[in-house]
BAGUDO-974628 format. One record per atom (N, C-alpha, C): x, y, z. Coordinates in steps of 0.02 Angstrom, whole numbers, plus 50000, padded with zeros to 5 digits. Each point is the difference from the previous one (the first is absolute). Layout:
<atoms>
XYZ...
</atoms>
This chain:
<atoms>
503064474750262499785004050075499284999750025499695000250043499195000550000500065004750071499645003650014499775003750075499334999350037500074997250049499384997350040499685005450036500325003950022499735011150014500125002949959500014999649928500215007649963500045007450045499515001450032499855006750014500325001350028500594998650050500735000750024500125003249965500224998649928500415002649970500155007849979499245000650032499895007649983500195008650072500184994650048500565001250049500595003449975500194997749932500775001249976499915009150000499375001549967499805006849971500165002950059499685001050074500435002850052500504999050021500524997649959500705001350043500245008449956499935001449930500265006149992499405006950055499644997750029499615002650044500485001850064500024994450029500474999050059500725002549969500335000449954500665002250016500075006850011499185005249940500075006649998499905003450069499624995650053499715002450060500705001050057500344991449995500984999950025500155005149992500005002949927500635006549980499785004850036498965003049996499995005550026499844998850068500154995250032500045000650085500925003250002500524997149975500445000050019500075004450005500115004949921500095006249994499505005050055499304997850015499805005050065500314998950075500464994149986500314999950085501045000049999500035004549939500645000949983500275007550037500464999150045500215008650031500975000549988500305003249995500495001249975500464998350084500534996850009500304997950027500705006650013500115003349964500315003750004499785006249915500315006450050499795003549949500715007049965500225000649941500225000949963499875007549943500235003850002499875006749971500034998149925500384996849971500334996149924500214995450010499424998549932500094991049979500104998649948500355004549944499914997649934500464994349984500654999950051500394995850026500074992449980499094997850024500024993750029499684997549932499845000949922499934996549962500424996349952500855001750059500524997649960500304992550053499494998950076500004996350035499604994149944500184994450020499944991549959499354999450061499694992949974499295000250029500564991050049500055000850058500234994150065499864992949990500074997449993500054991550013499384999250053499835003850048499664999050047499375001949986499925006249952499285004549954499774993649929500374998749975500104993849960499364994650015500394996350060499654994250053499385002550011499895005250008499395003650043499474998549926500315001449923499414999649979499834993349957500464997550018500084992949981499734996550046499974999350063499274997250057499485002949970499765006749989499375001649968499694996449944500524999849959499744995749910499894993150032500484996750033499504992450045499494999650025500015005750062499474998150033499315000249941500175003949950499195000949956500104993949959500494997549988500094992349963499564994650053500064999750054499934996250052499505000250020499635007649995499005000650013499784995949921500365001649955499724994849944499834996149984500784994750031499834993850000499614998750055499905001350039499354998650060499435000249962499635006949961499635000050008499724994649917500514998349960500084996749975499674991549983500354997350103500334995050022498975001450021499475004150025499605000050029499464996249914500145005949946499534996949959499934992249974500504995150049499814991949998500024998649932500965002349983500074996349930500144993950004499554995349949500094990849981500204999949940500564996049985500074995849946499494992549974499655000049944499714998349973500254994349929500124995250049500004994549919499504997349957500024999249952499424997249973500224995749933499724990550037500344996049942499504997749940500065000149941499474995849982500064995749952499434992750050500464993849928499434999649968500105002949932499664997249922499944993249988499444997649982500224993249931499245003249958500474998649954499425003249913499914992249953499704998149994499824994549977499635001649921500445003149956500305000049968499434996149897499985005149956499554996349936500374998649950500174993649978500424998849920499705004749964500045002649946499525000549939500645003249923499544996849962500335000949932499495002049937500245004450002499895007049949500074994949925499444999049990499954998049897500025005049979500235002849953499815004149951500094997849912499545002549966500164999349938500295005649975500524995249955500455005649940500094999549945499124996949946499904998149949499805009249967500354998249936500135005149972499305008350010499444994850011499385005749987500135005050061500184998350067500255004050056500395006449981500124998949934499965008449987499705002049959499324999250005499535002249994499755008150054499715006249957500005004650055499415002650031499414995050000499405003249999500384999050104500244997650020500155003150080500755003350002500015006150015500515004249985500514999950055500765000149968500145004749960500074989849920499854994350032500034993549986499554993950036499924997849986499724993250041500744998150055500394998349940500894996450039500155003750040500215008649980500335004150054499235001150051499574998950017499535003850033499934992550066500084995249961500034992850057500785002050040500685000949952500425000350032500075001950089499775008549968499855003750050499574998550058499584999549976499514995550076500474996550024500284993749976500154994550022500365000750071500675007749950500455000450064499665004550072499395002349971499755003650056499804994850064499754993649953499604992850028500524999850057500584996049962500735000050043500095003850061500175007649981500095002450058499645002050075499144996749976499704998250042499974995850054500474995149989499834994150012500764997350034500425002950043500694999750024500144993650027499324997450046500264994250052499694992049940499855001249938499774994349953500614998349968500294992149982500294999149925499624999749963500145005049936499775000649933500374997549977499734999949914500184994349942499835003349942500294999349914499855002449961499654994649921499664997849998499974994949933499745007049968500584996549940499685004949930499744995849951499584999249937499734995949971499825002849915499974996949934500025003449938499534993249980500684998649962499764990449951500524995150099500325002450015500184996150041500115005250067500224996550063499875004850065500634997350003500195003250068500895001850032499775000550068500384999250052500035004050063500555005749984499865005349995500265006250033500424998650042499645003350059500174998450085499694993250015500644997150041499344995450031500185002550072499234999550041499935002750048500485004050048499965003050045500485004750017499875002250027500515004550085499785003550049500595005849961500324998049941500175006449977499725005549945499675002950022499505004349968500545005949967500525000449980500215003749976500414998949931500014992150024500124994349931499425000849951499554996450042499335003549952500015006049954499815006250040499985003549972500295001749960500594999449991500645001349959499614993849932499904994249997499974997349947499435001949975499505001850048499315001849959500195008249965500445002550007500225007449966500354998049931500544995650010500114997749944499674995949946499434995650045499614995349917499635004449940500054996349978499965003449942499184992849948499805003549951499714994249934500604998949973499634993649971500474996049963500604996050018500154998550087500114996750005500234991249988499274998049992499924997049974499414997849937500034994149984499584999849916499215004050008499715003149955499095002550017499714993450011499535002150047499314998849984499714999550075499554993950008499795001650067499734994050033500534998650039499984991750035499745002150092499284999150002499775003750050500244992150056499634996649976500304993750067500344997550001500885003449942500564996850020500405006850074499735006649985500145003650071499814997950045499244998349993499984998450061500144994950032500264993249961500044994850014500985000350039500255004349972500555001949997500125001650081499665005250033499875005050042499904994050060499434998449990499844992650055500694995950013500245000149968500674994249978500565002250058499885007649981500515002950051500105001150057499074999550016499774999950111499884993149996500204996649953499774993550029500364996850061500385002550031500674996150063499905007050049499745002649986499905007050043499744997850071500395003550056499634996850047499305007250063500015004249940499505006850007499414997750042499775001950046499245000050017499575002149954500125002049942499415003849957500584999849907499804994849953500325000349934499405005249958500395003749960499475005849962500284999849929499634999549926500175002149948499495006049984500405005549975499625004549968500225002749932499524994449953500174999849920499545006549951500465004549966499625004849979500054999649915499555000949955499954996449930499535005349983499995001949924499815001849940499824997449936500024994050015499874997749937499554992450017500024994349939499764994950026500374993549990499774994450022500964996450006499894996749920500685002049981499824995649908500444997650016500474995850060500934996349982500124994450082500444997149975500094996950053499774994650039500164995550015500024991250023499464998450047499875007850057499244996450040499775006350012499354998049983499585001150000499665005650059499865006650004499875003550047499424998450051499844997149996499284994050039500614999650046500374990749948500304996050044500625005850046500095002849984500705005550057499405000950059499615004249974499585001450085499644993950052500104993549962499904994450033500564997250030500555001149964500735000650043500075003650059499495006749992500325003750044499594998450041499514997050005499494999650039500194994050061500284994749946500194994550026500725000550061500315004649988500655002150037499615003850060499595001450009499845005950036499845007150010500215001649943500135007549977499465002649961499875007950017499745007149987500365000849931499255002249955500175001749926499535005950005500355007949967499485003349990500275003649927499524999849949499985003649920499785007650006500475001449956499805005649968500054999949939499345004949965500274999549950499795009649966500555001249971500475006349975499835003649945499365002849984499945002749915499205003850002500135005349971499525003749987499494996149986499455003349946499464998249984500014998549915499584995749969500085000949908500574998849971500565005349998500635001949946500265002950057500794995649972500365006750046500735002249952500115004449989500365002549946500874996950031500254997349920500594995050033500495004149968500725000350024500665003249925500064997549980500034999249928500464999749958500514999649946500614998050020500745006249949499675001049905500215004849996499735002349927500715002049964500094999949949500725003349967499975006049955499345001650004499725006249999500095005950077499424999150021499745000950042500545000550075500364994149969500354997950087499474995850053499435003150013499504998550058499425002449961499544994150018499315001349999499594993750029499445002150006499534996650021499484994049986499834995750023499224995349952499784998150080499514997349971499275000550050500004991250006500114995850058500034992350003499584999050052499314995049974499764997450046500045001250079499644998250061500224999950047499444993050026500654992750016499454995649984500594994350091499465001650036500214998550051499524993550026500294995450018499284993850025499915002150076499555004950010499925001150067499624991950052499484997549964499614993850016500884996250051500244997549933500844995050030500135005450043500235006550016500555001150026499305000650088499505001049987499634999650086499964991249999499834998949964500084990850024500564995550060500595007549937500554995849996500165001150117499595008149996500225002350078499624997350010499394997550015499514998650024500104993950037500394994349950500214992750025500405001650066500415001950010500575001950035499625004950070499715001550021499545007150027500295005549980500224999949959500265008149993499325003549964500475007949967499295004049964500335001449939499475001649941500335004049948499925007149987500385004049988499885005449966500025003249959499835006649956500005002049939500265007750019500615001549962500365008149997499995000349937499555005350011499795004849924500535005449979500295002050054500705005649993500394999350058500575002650002500525000750064499845000550081499515006649997499314999450055500074995350015499444994449978499654994850011500674993650021500305000049967500514996050044500534999250040499765008250011500625001750059499534995150055499345003849999499444999550032500044992950037499824995049923500004993950006500644996750055500594999949988500304995950044500315005450065499715004850018499965001950062499524995050018499204998149982499514997050032500454994850027500464996449943500404993850001500485000750079500405006949984500274999250056499655001750079499355000650007499615002250062499684991250016499754996849928499884991649994500404996250034500715001849998500354993650022500695005150038499654999450062500435004950046500464994050047500605003550028500484995750015499744998550096499954993850025499905001350080500635002750051499935004150043500515001650035499774998250082500614998650027499944997550090500495003950019499815005150062500405003450040499925001850069500734998550039499824999450068500635003850037499605004750024500445006250042500194998850073500645001250005499964999450070500555005950009499315005150052500475005550042500394998950071500435003549989500625000150051500035006750002499865001450091500065007450029500535003250047500145001750006500515001550061500045007750006500124998950060499895007050042501085003149987499975005149963500515004050011499905008350037499995000350040499845006350057500824999150038500034995350010500724998650055500565002049967500135001649931500695001649961500045007749977499085003650026500155006450010499765002250080499794997150049499875000550063500705003150021500534994249992500524995450060500455006349992500145000049919500505007549978499865005850026499495003250004499605006050044500164999250047499674995750052500015002250081500874998750005500424996749975500524999950009500355007249984499895001049936500365007349968499505005550052499425002850014499755004750053500564999250062499904994750044500355000550049500855000550035500284997149913500335002949972500265007150033499585003649925500125007250016499885005450067499474996550028499985001150072500435000150044500194996950004500504999350033500375002450012500465002549914500585004149993499645004850014499405006049983499975005550006499915000750066499824995350057500095002550082500704999350047500584994449932500245003650033500485003049956500634996649984500545003749929499845005749962499324997749992499625005749952499775005550027500024999350062499245003850033500415007650001499415004549968500015007049990499825005650071499864997150060499755004350033500515000750054500165006450011500524999650061499574999550047
</atoms>
């Protein structure tokens, strides 16, 4: 409900003043019709029907005036209908789950940091179909592109290192993602690859997989996730239970850059968790879904719903006060 002349609603505040003046005027005009020497027994006499009707009539008069004031404020009912068309994007996140992802140069480690950031990325894109491909020596589809983001979040939460043989088959991961998006009818199809190493396994070369992505009209973003120099890597120890060794950081940045640029994408380097989150946020801004919205507004006056009963009620009360409920002699 909206109001065309809302200033009239302030007149409702004058009703208590009107009632006070009317009460004062009636009190000033009161004159006794009979004189009694003793009135202590009058309290035992109940209020008659006519007296109660007089009180009810005054209450109804107040209600009638309030209804008329509300109608003068011109209440209107506004119905808004929005037709929204969304052109979503199909995205596949390709995540390296080789054992080197347990290195702790990105806290708490590369793997856990990537899982957390990937889940945030999924939450930020409610209108897009998102899938997940993971790879080590082989690649598997964890979740095909879907709008069921709860499923994607759940599977990312359950994901762990060691579900496939160890290694780094970057080309296989990208090729599997491209195959998942091949039959998509989305306006834009995007692959986001994250790895911490060099390609050392798989039947498909990384640059060949990028050519496949380009030929299918998809875009590839690549992310290298690691610090600089060497990284602390936890290993089991029968005496200390857990100890660390330093492993060299080996990311083929020229190759990852070439893969992305071949498809119109970009290469990013994440050296800590904050940079990793910033990269996914930047990709989120680069790949925006398009929306078309049409607004339909229908406004209808509703003052008659208040004016008609208010006028009828006021006329009825005035008629009763001048006839059956008349108090003047």
